TIKE-443024 format. One line per 8 residues: number of its first residue (from 1); their letters; for each residue x, y, z of N, C-alpha, C, O. Coordinates in Angstrom, 1 decimal, always signed. Atoms other than C-alpha are relative to their C-alpha. Last residue first. Layout:
N
NUM = A = X:Y:Z:X:Y:Z:X:Y:Z:X:Y:Z; ...
END
This chain:
118
118 = TGGAKSGV = -0.6:-0.4:-1.3:+66.3:+115.8:+155.1:-1.1:+0.4:+1.0:-0.8:+0.7:+2.1; -0.2:+1.1:-0.9:+65.0:+113.7:+152.2:+0.6:+0.4:+1.4:+1.0:-0.5:+2.1; -1.4:+0.5:+0.1:+65.6:+116.2:+149.4:+0.2:-1.1:+1.1:+1.3:-1.7:+1.1; -0.1:+0.8:+1.2:+61.8:+116.6:+149.0:+1.4:-0.6:-0.1:+1.6:-1.7:-0.7; +0.8:+1.3:-0.1:+61.6:+117.7:+152.6:+0.1:-0.9:-1.2:+0.3:-2.1:-1.0; -0.7:+0.8:-0.9:+64.4:+120.2:+152.2:-0.7:-1.3:+0.3:-0.1:-2.3:+0.5; -1.2:+0.6:+0.6:+62.8:+121.6:+149.1:+0.8:-0.9:+0.9:+1.3:-2.0:+0.5; +0.5:+1.1:+0.9:+59.5:+122.1:+150.8:+1.1:-0.7:-0.7:+1.1:-1.9:-0.9
110 = AMGIAALL = +0.6:+1.0:-0.8:+61.1:+124.1:+153.6:-0.5:-1.2:-0.8:-0.2:-2.4:-0.5; -1.0:+0.7:-0.7:+63.4:+126.0:+151.3:-0.6:-1.1:+0.8:+0.0:-2.2:+0.8; -0.8:+0.8:+1.0:+60.6:+126.9:+148.9:+1.1:-0.8:+0.7:+1.3:-2.0:+0.3; +0.8:+1.2:+0.3:+58.4:+127.9:+151.9:+0.8:-0.9:-1.0:+0.8:-2.1:-0.9; +0.0:+0.8:-1.2:+61.1:+130.3:+153.1:-0.7:-1.3:-0.2:-0.3:-2.4:+0.1; -1.4:+0.6:-0.1:+61.7:+131.7:+149.6:+0.0:-1.0:+1.2:+0.6:-2.1:+1.1; -0.1:+1.0:+1.0:+57.9:+132.3:+149.3:+1.4:-0.7:+0.0:+1.4:-1.9:-0.3; +0.9:+1.1:-0.3:+57.7:+134.1:+152.6:+0.2:-1.1:-1.0:+0.3:-2.3:-0.6
102 = EDSSFPKR = -0.6:+0.7:-1.2:+60.8:+136.2:+151.9:-0.8:-1.2:+0.3:-0.3:-2.3:+0.6; -1.1:+0.8:+0.5:+59.4:+137.1:+148.4:+0.7:-0.8:+1.1:+1.1:-1.9:+0.9; +0.5:+1.2:+0.7:+56.1:+138.1:+149.9:+1.1:-0.9:-0.5:+1.1:-2.1:-0.4; +0.5:-0.2:+1.4:+57.9:+140.4:+152.2:-0.6:-1.3:-0.5:-0.3:-2.3:+0.0; -0.9:+0.6:+1.0:+58.1:+140.2:+156.0:-0.6:+0.1:-1.4:-1.8:+0.3:-1.5; +0.5:+0.3:+1.4:+56.6:+142.4:+158.6:+1.1:-0.7:-0.8:+2.2:-0.3:-0.8; +0.9:-0.9:+0.6:+56.8:+140.4:+160.8:+0.5:+1.4:+0.1:+1.0:+1.7:+1.2; +0.6:-1.0:-0.9:+59.7:+138.2:+161.6:-0.8:+1.0:-0.8:-0.4:+1.5:-1.8
94 = LLRSADAD = +0.2:-1.3:+0.7:+60.3:+135.1:+159.6:-0.6:+0.9:+1.1:-1.5:+0.6:+1.8; +0.8:-0.9:-0.8:+61.7:+131.9:+161.2:+0.0:+1.4:-0.7:+1.0:+2.0:-1.0; -0.3:-1.4:+0.0:+62.8:+129.2:+158.9:-0.8:+0.7:+1.0:-1.9:+0.2:+1.4; -0.7:-0.3:+1.3:+62.9:+125.4:+158.3:+0.4:+1.5:+0.0:+1.5:+1.8:-0.5; +0.8:-0.7:+1.0:+62.0:+124.8:+161.9:+0.8:+0.2:-1.2:+2.1:+0.3:-1.2; -0.3:+0.5:+1.3:+63.9:+122.1:+163.8:-0.9:+0.7:-1.1:-1.4:+0.0:-2.0; +1.3:+0.7:+0.3:+62.4:+123.0:+167.2:+0.1:-0.5:-1.4:-0.9:-1.1:-1.9; +0.0:+1.2:-0.8:+66.0:+123.9:+168.3:-1.3:-0.8:-0.3:-1.3:-2.1:-0.1
86 = LAMRGLAL = -1.0:+1.0:+0.4:+66.2:+126.2:+165.4:+0.0:-1.3:+0.8:+0.0:-2.3:+0.2; +0.5:+0.5:+1.3:+62.9:+127.9:+166.3:+1.0:-1.0:-0.6:+0.6:-2.1:-1.1; +1.0:+1.0:-0.3:+64.1:+128.2:+169.9:-0.6:-0.6:-1.3:-0.9:-1.8:-1.3; -0.6:+1.2:-0.5:+67.3:+129.8:+168.8:-1.0:-1.1:+0.3:-0.8:-2.2:+0.0; -0.8:+0.5:+1.1:+65.5:+132.4:+166.7:+0.6:-1.3:+0.4:+0.6:-2.3:-0.3; +0.9:+0.8:+0.9:+63.0:+132.9:+169.5:+0.7:-0.6:-1.2:+0.3:-1.7:-1.6; +0.0:+1.4:-0.4:+65.8:+133.9:+171.8:-0.9:-0.8:-0.8:-0.7:-2.0:-0.9; -1.0:+0.8:+0.6:+66.3:+137.1:+169.8:+0.0:-1.5:+0.4:+0.4:-2.3:-0.4
78 = DDSATIFV = -0.8:+0.8:-1.0:+63.0:+138.5:+170.9:+1.0:-0.9:-0.7:+0.6:-1.8:-1.4; -1.4:-0.2:+0.4:+61.9:+140.8:+168.0:+0.9:-0.7:+1.1:+2.1:-0.4:+1.2; -0.9:-0.3:-1.1:+58.3:+139.6:+168.3:+1.4:+0.1:-0.5:+1.8:-0.5:-1.5; -0.1:-1.4:+0.0:+55.9:+139.8:+165.4:+1.0:+0.4:+1.1:+1.4:+1.6:+1.2; +0.3:-0.6:-1.3:+56.3:+136.1:+164.7:+0.2:+1.5:-0.2:+0.9:+2.0:-1.1; +0.0:-1.4:+0.1:+56.4:+133.6:+161.9:-0.3:+0.6:+1.4:-0.9:+0.0:+2.2; +0.6:-0.8:-1.1:+57.5:+130.0:+162.0:+0.0:+1.5:-0.4:+0.9:+1.9:-1.1; -0.5:-1.3:+0.0:+58.0:+128.0:+158.8:-0.7:+0.8:+1.1:-1.9:+0.9:+1.1
70 = VPIHFNAE = +0.7:-1.1:-0.7:+57.4:+124.3:+159.5:+0.8:+1.3:-0.3:+2.0:+1.3:-0.2; -0.9:-1.1:-0.1:+58.2:+121.2:+157.4:-0.8:+1.2:+0.5:-1.9:+1.5:+0.2; +0.4:-1.1:+0.9:+55.6:+118.5:+158.1:+1.0:+1.1:+0.2:+1.2:+1.6:+1.4; -1.3:-0.7:+0.4:+56.7:+115.2:+159.7:-0.2:+1.0:-1.1:+0.0:+0.8:-2.2; +0.2:-0.8:+1.2:+53.4:+114.1:+161.3:+1.3:+0.8:-0.2:+1.6:+1.7:+0.6; -0.8:+0.5:+1.1:+54.3:+111.4:+163.9:-0.3:+0.6:-1.4:-0.2:+0.0:-2.4; +0.9:+0.8:+0.8:+51.6:+112.3:+166.3:+0.6:-0.6:-1.2:+0.0:-1.2:-2.1; +0.5:+1.1:-0.8:+54.2:+113.4:+168.8:-0.9:-0.9:-0.7:-1.0:-2.1:-0.4
62 = RMRMQVEF = -1.1:+1.0:-0.1:+55.9:+115.4:+166.0:-0.5:-1.2:+0.9:-0.3:-2.3:+0.5; -0.1:+0.6:+1.3:+52.6:+117.2:+165.2:+1.1:-1.1:+0.1:+0.9:-2.2:-0.4; +1.1:+1.0:+0.1:+52.1:+117.8:+168.9:+0.0:-0.7:-1.3:-0.3:-1.9:-1.4; -0.3:+1.1:-0.9:+55.5:+119.5:+169.2:-1.1:-1.1:-0.1:-0.8:-2.3:-0.2; -1.0:+0.8:+0.6:+54.8:+121.6:+166.1:+0.3:-1.2:+0.9:+0.5:-2.3:+0.4; +0.6:+0.7:+1.2:+51.5:+122.8:+167.6:+1.1:-0.9:-0.7:+0.8:-2.0:-1.0; +0.8:+1.1:-0.5:+53.3:+123.6:+170.9:-0.7:-0.8:-1.1:-0.8:-2.0:-1.1; -0.9:+1.1:-0.4:+55.9:+125.6:+169.1:-0.7:-1.2:+0.6:-0.3:-2.3:+0.3
54 = GSLGSLHI = -0.5:+0.7:+1.2:+53.2:+127.5:+167.2:+1.0:-1.1:+0.4:+1.0:-2.1:-0.2; -1.0:-0.8:+0.8:+51.6:+128.3:+170.5:+0.4:-0.8:-1.2:+0.2:-2.0:-1.3; -1.3:+0.7:+0.3:+48.4:+126.5:+171.6:+1.0:+1.0:-0.7:+0.5:+1.6:-1.7; +0.1:+1.4:-0.1:+45.7:+128.8:+172.9:+1.3:-0.6:-0.2:+2.3:-0.2:+0.5; +0.8:+0.2:-1.2:+46.1:+132.3:+171.5:-0.3:-1.5:+0.1:-0.4:-2.2:-1.0; +1.4:+0.2:+0.3:+48.9:+132.1:+168.9:-0.7:+0.0:+1.4:-0.1:-0.3:+2.4; +0.8:-0.5:-1.1:+52.4:+133.5:+169.5:-1.5:+0.0:-0.3:-2.1:+1.0:-0.6; -0.5:+0.5:-1.3:+54.7:+131.4:+167.4:-1.0:+0.4:+1.1:-1.2:-0.4:+2.0
46 = DLIACTPL = -0.4:-1.2:-0.8:+52.7:+131.9:+164.2:+0.4:-0.5:+1.4:-0.2:-1.4:+2.0; +0.6:-0.1:-1.4:+52.8:+128.7:+162.3:+0.5:+1.3:+0.6:+1.7:+1.5:+0.8; -0.5:-1.3:-0.4:+53.3:+128.3:+158.5:-0.7:+0.2:+1.3:-1.9:+0.3:+1.4; +0.9:-0.8:-0.9:+52.9:+124.6:+157.7:+0.7:+1.3:+0.4:+1.9:+1.4:+0.6; -0.8:-0.9:-0.9:+54.4:+122.8:+154.7:-1.0:+0.7:+0.9:-2.2:+1.0:+0.5; -1.4:+0.2:+0.4:+53.3:+120.0:+152.4:+0.9:+0.8:+0.9:+2.0:+0.5:+1.1; -0.5:-1.0:+0.8:+49.9:+119.9:+154.2:+1.5:-0.3:-0.4:+2.1:-1.1:+0.3; -1.3:-0.5:-0.4:+48.4:+116.7:+155.4:+0.5:+1.1:-0.9:+0.6:+0.9:-2.1
38 = QSSLSALF = -0.9:-0.5:+1.0:+44.7:+116.2:+154.9:+1.3:+0.5:+0.6:+1.2:+1.3:+1.6; +0.6:+0.1:+1.3:+41.8:+114.5:+156.8:+1.0:+0.4:-1.1:+0.8:+0.0:-2.3; +0.5:+1.4:+0.2:+43.3:+113.7:+160.2:-0.6:-0.2:-1.4:-0.8:-1.3:-1.8; -1.0:+0.9:+0.5:+45.5:+116.8:+159.9:-0.5:-1.4:-0.1:+0.1:-2.2:-0.8; +0.1:+0.2:+1.4:+42.5:+119.1:+160.2:+0.9:-1.0:-0.6:+0.8:-1.6:-1.7; +1.2:+0.8:+0.3:+42.2:+118.7:+163.9:-0.1:-0.3:-1.5:-0.6:-1.4:-1.9; -0.3:+1.4:-0.3:+45.7:+119.9:+164.3:-1.1:-0.9:-0.3:-0.9:-2.0:-0.7; -1.0:+0.6:+1.0:+44.9:+123.1:+162.4:+0.3:-1.4:+0.3:+0.2:-2.3:-0.6
30 = EEGSAFAA = +0.7:+0.2:+1.3:+41.8:+123.8:+164.5:+0.9:-0.6:-1.1:+0.5:-1.5:-1.8; +0.9:+1.1:-0.1:+43.7:+123.3:+167.7:-0.8:-0.4:-1.3:-0.9:-1.5:-1.6; -0.8:+1.2:+0.1:+46.5:+125.6:+166.6:-0.9:-1.3:+0.1:-0.7:-2.3:-0.6; -0.5:+0.6:-1.2:+44.0:+128.3:+166.0:+0.8:-1.2:-0.2:+0.6:-1.9:-1.2; -0.2:-1.0:-1.0:+42.8:+130.7:+163.3:+0.6:-0.5:+1.3:+1.0:+0.3:+2.2; +0.6:+0.3:-1.2:+43.3:+128.3:+160.4:+0.3:+1.1:+1.1:+1.4:+1.7:+1.1; -0.4:-0.9:-1.1:+44.1:+128.8:+156.8:-0.8:-0.3:+1.2:-2.0:-0.6:+1.1; +1.0:+0.1:-1.0:+44.1:+126.2:+154.0:+0.5:+0.8:+1.2:+1.6:+0.7:+1.6
22 = VRYDALRL = -0.1:-0.6:-1.3:+46.0:+127.0:+150.9:-1.2:-0.4:+0.9:-2.3:-0.3:+0.4; +1.3:+0.2:-0.6:+46.8:+125.3:+147.6:+0.1:+0.3:+1.5:+1.1:+0.0:+2.1; +0.1:+1.0:-1.1:+49.9:+126.9:+146.3:-1.5:-0.2:+0.3:-2.3:+0.8:+0.3; +0.5:+1.3:+0.3:+49.9:+128.6:+142.9:+0.1:-1.1:+1.0:+0.2:-2.3:+0.7; -1.2:+0.8:+0.3:+52.1:+131.6:+143.8:-0.4:-1.5:-0.4:+0.5:-2.3:-0.5; -0.6:-0.6:+1.2:+49.0:+133.8:+143.6:+1.3:-0.7:-0.4:+1.6:-0.7:-1.6; +0.9:+0.3:+1.2:+47.4:+131.4:+146.0:+0.6:+0.6:-1.3:+0.5:-0.1:-2.3; -0.2:+1.4:+0.4:+50.3:+131.8:+148.4:-0.8:-0.5:-1.1:-0.3:-1.3:-2.0
14 = VRRLMTRM = -1.4:+0.2:+0.5:+50.3:+135.5:+148.4:+0.2:-1.4:-0.4:+0.8:-1.6:-1.5; -0.1:-0.7:+1.3:+46.5:+135.7:+148.8:+1.4:-0.2:-0.6:+1.5:-0.6:-1.8; +0.8:+0.7:+1.0:+46.3:+133.1:+151.6:+0.2:+0.6:-1.4:+0.4:-0.1:-2.4; -0.7:+1.2:+0.2:+49.1:+134.8:+153.6:-0.7:-0.8:-1.1:-0.1:-1.4:-2.1; -1.2:-0.4:+0.7:+47.5:+138.2:+153.3:+0.7:-1.3:-0.4:+1.1:-1.4:-1.6; +0.4:-0.4:+1.3:+44.1:+136.8:+154.4:+1.2:+0.3:-0.9:+1.2:-0.1:-2.0; +0.4:+1.2:+0.7:+45.7:+135.0:+157.3:-0.4:+0.3:-1.4:-0.1:-0.4:-2.3; -1.2:+0.7:+0.4:+47.5:+138.2:+158.3:-0.4:-1.3:-0.7:+0.3:-1.6:-1.7
6 = PSEDDM = -0.7:-0.7:+1.1:+44.3:+140.2:+158.2:+1.2:-0.7:-0.5:+1.6:-0.8:-1.7; +0.7:+0.1:+1.3:+42.4:+137.6:+160.3:+0.7:+0.7:-1.2:+0.9:+0.1:-2.2; +0.5:-1.4:+0.4:+44.9:+137.6:+163.2:-0.5:-0.2:-1.5:+0.2:-0.6:-2.4; +1.3:-0.3:-0.6:+45.2:+134.1:+164.8:-0.5:+1.4:-0.4:-1.6:+1.8:+0.1; -0.2:-1.2:-0.8:+47.8:+133.0:+162.4:-1.3:+0.3:+0.6:-2.4:+0.1:-0.1; +1.1:-0.2:-0.9:+48.2:+129.6:+160.6:+0.4:+1.3:+0.9:+1.5:+1.4:+1.4
END
């Protein structure tokens, strides 16, 4: 989920080409509302969304007992975000711009860790 339309479009294309089913959302609120009808295998959350931040979305998922692996993305080079992502139990933090290969590897790690029971 990213609040920038070009980024959502790029993420959708890359993931669909890799044979993932994709749903993209412009806001944390929209994504959280969708969880009542379908749970994703992995969530890609931009840390700096308008409205709820990616960290707040993940916190609300936990509070609702949704255990979905998360890959955070950000355009910020603030080093503290890496620690915050680890503390939030993220599978990975990717800094924009990132390559398609980096994105797919991060998702593979996130989905793999869930399948492994961790």
